C-alpha positions in Angstrom: 72.8 89.2 139.3 70.5 91.4 136.7 70.3 90.5 132.6 70.4 92.8 130.3 68.4 92.4 127.4 69.9 94.8 123.9 66.7 96.4 122.0 67.8 96.8 118.3 65.0 98.6 116.8 67.1 101.6 117.0 69.2 100.0 114.2 66.5 98.9 112.2 65.7 102.2 111.5 69.4 103.5 111.0 68.8 100.7 107.3 65.5 101.6 106.7 66.5 105.0 106.6 68.4 104.3 103.6 66.5 101.1 102.7 70.0 99.2 102.4 71.3 96.3 103.5 73.1 97.9 106.5 73.4 98.3 109.2 71.9 94.9 110.1 70.3 93.6 113.1 71.1 90.2 112.7 74.9 91.2 112.6 74.2 93.3 115.4 73.3 90.6 117.9 75.8 88.4 117.2 78.4 91.7 118.1 75.7 92.6 121.2 75.9 88.5 122.6 79.7 88.2 122.5 79.7 91.3 124.3 77.6 90.0 127.3 74.2 90.7 126.4 71.7 88.1 128.2 68.8 88.6 125.4 67.9 89.9 122.0 64.8 92.5 121.8 63.1 93.4 118.8 60.0 95.3 118.1 58.0 94.1 114.6 55.5 97.4 113.9 52.4 97.1 112.0 53.9 99.3 109.8 57.2 97.5 109.4 59.3 101.1 109.9 62.7 99.5 111.6 62.5 95.4 112.0 61.1 93.3 109.5 59.9 89.8 109.0 63.3 88.7 107.8 65.7 89.7 110.5 63.4 88.0 113.2 63.5 84.5 111.4 67.1 85.1 110.7 67.6 85.7 114.5 65.6 83.1 115.4 68.3 81.2 113.7 71.7 82.5 115.1 70.5 84.1 117.9 72.3 82.6 121.2 70.7 84.1 124.2 66.8 84.3 124.4 64.9 86.1 121.0 62.3 88.6 123.2 60.3 89.8 120.4 58.4 92.6 121.2 54.5 93.6 119.0 51.3 95.1 119.5 47.8 93.0 120.9 46.7 92.1 116.8 45.9 88.8 116.2 47.5 89.5 112.2 50.5 88.9 114.7 49.7 85.2 115.2 50.6 83.7 112.4 54.2 85.1 112.7 55.1 83.6 116.8 53.0 80.7 115.6 56.0 80.0 112.3 58.7 81.4 114.7 58.7 80.5 118.1 60.5 83.2 119.6 61.9 82.3 123.6 59.4 85.3 124.6 57.0 87.8 123.3 55.8 91.0 124.7 52.8 92.8 123.9 52.7 96.3 124.4 50.5 99.1 122.7 51.7 101.1 119.5 49.7 103.8 117.5 50.5 104.3 114.0 52.0 108.4 114.9 54.4 107.7 117.7 58.2 108.1 117.4 58.4 105.5 119.7 56.4 103.5 122.3 55.1 105.6 124.7 52.9 103.8 127.0 52.5 100.7 128.6 49.5 97.9 127.8 46.4 98.8 129.8 43.5 96.6 130.9 41.2 98.6 130.8 41.5 98.6 127.1 39.5 95.8 125.6 41.9 95.9 121.7 44.9 95.5 124.1 44.2 93.2 127.0 43.1 90.5 124.7 42.8 87.7 126.4 42.2 84.8 123.8 45.0 86.8 122.0 47.3 85.9 125.2 46.7 82.4 125.4 47.1 80.8 121.9 49.9 82.6 122.3 51.1 81.0 125.2 50.0 78.0 123.4 53.3 78.9 120.8 55.1 77.8 124.2 56.4 81.2 123.5 57.0 83.0 127.1 53.9 85.8 128.0 55.0 88.7 129.0 53.1 92.4 128.7 55.0 96.6 128.8 52.7 97.8 131.5 53.0 100.7 133.8 53.6 100.9 137.2 49.8 100.4 137.8 48.2 97.7 140.6 45.5 97.3 138.5 48.0 96.3 135.4 49.9 94.6 137.4 47.1 92.3 139.4 45.3 91.8 135.7 49.1 90.0 133.9 48.7 87.9 136.7 45.8 86.8 136.3 45.8 86.3 132.1 49.1 83.9 133.7 51.6 85.8 131.8 55.3 84.6 132.6 56.2 88.4 133.3 55.9 92.5 132.5 58.1 95.0 131.9 58.0 98.4 133.9 57.7 101.1 131.6 60.2 103.7 132.3 59.7 106.5 130.6 57.9 108.1 132.8 61.1 108.6 135.2 63.6 109.2 132.7 61.7 112.0 130.9 60.5 114.1 134.4 62.4 117.2 135.0 63.1 117.6 138.8 64.1 115.3 142.0 61.6 115.3 143.7 59.4 114.1 140.6 62.3 111.3 139.9 61.3 110.3 143.9 58.1 109.7 143.2 58.4 108.1 139.2 60.6 105.8 141.0 58.8 104.9 144.4 56.1 103.9 142.3 58.3 101.2 139.5 60.1 100.2 142.9 56.7 99.4 144.6 54.9 98.1 141.2 58.0 95.7 141.1 57.2 94.2 144.7 54.1 93.6 143.8 54.7 92.1 140.3 57.1 89.3 142.3 54.5 89.2 144.9 52.5 87.7 142.7 55.3 85.3 140.4 55.8 87.5 137.5 59.3 88.0 136.4 60.0 91.8 136.2 61.7 93.6 133.6 62.7 97.4 133.3 62.2 99.1 130.1 62.1 102.8 128.7 64.6 105.6 127.9 67.0 103.7 130.5 70.7 104.9 129.6 74.0 105.0 130.7 73.4 107.3 133.6 69.1 107.2 134.9 69.5 103.3 135.2 71.4 103.6 138.6 68.6 103.6 140.9 66.5 101.1 139.8 69.7 98.7 140.4 68.8 98.7 144.0 65.4 97.2 143.5 65.9 93.9 143.8 62.4 92.6 141.7 64.1 94.0 138.9 65.7 91.1 137.0 66.7 92.3 133.4 66.8 95.7 131.3 65.9 96.4 128.2 67.8 98.9 126.6 68.1 99.6 123.1 68.2 103.6 122.2 71.8 104.7 124.5 73.3 101.9 123.7 73.0 102.5 119.4 73.8 106.4 120.1 76.9 104.6 122.2 77.8 103.0 119.6 78.2 105.4 117.1 81.1 106.6 119.3 82.6 103.9 120.1 81.8 100.5 118.2 78.6 97.8 119.1 80.5 95.6 121.3 82.1 98.1 123.8 78.4 99.5 124.1 77.3 96.6 124.8 80.0 95.4 127.5 79.8 99.1 129.0 76.0 98.7 130.1 77.0 94.9 130.9 79.5 96.2 133.4 76.7 98.4 135.2 73.8 96.4 135.3 75.3 92.9 136.4 78.1 94.6 138.9 77.3 98.1 140.2 
């Protein structure tokens, strides 16, 4: 059965917009877990524009499922990982000027694909994932680095305009997931997924978990966090 990881980054952004205590990502995590989420994902950015260290420390103590920490490939984050030891760490590229993560990590970039840093993270006991584009070279590099898995970045699929373009992107992700599974990598998918565009990906057997944040938080504004998560859980697990 496929799983759902709820990303709480948008909750952090809403809180920081007013520089107050609410909404609280830690409270949201508890609601999401009760509603059926299989894990909680947070991204601590270098500029701390959303999720903060406080959230990470509290979530490690209170999370009842799995805590997946997303970070940029910067060694300065290692001390925090070593202390908190989240269940999983997902490395993704990060730019100061971006509104959201724009692409997957590339093994061609020495700054991003830092084998020494990867090894140090694995040494903390956290399972290591890389968020990558559906490209064979990056998937093979992740396997060679000894990663537990990858998160295929699906944003390209969710932003194209024509059905032909969508099919091309869907085929790329399906082939990439198959290749990753052949290389003994756990396969996750995330990036722009919502209550409508997720359905074609549910048919890809190799994808074991979906990481979804913005769509759930946006829906929560209308129906509440618990209902928004429950509806996505129903789609992911029972469609």
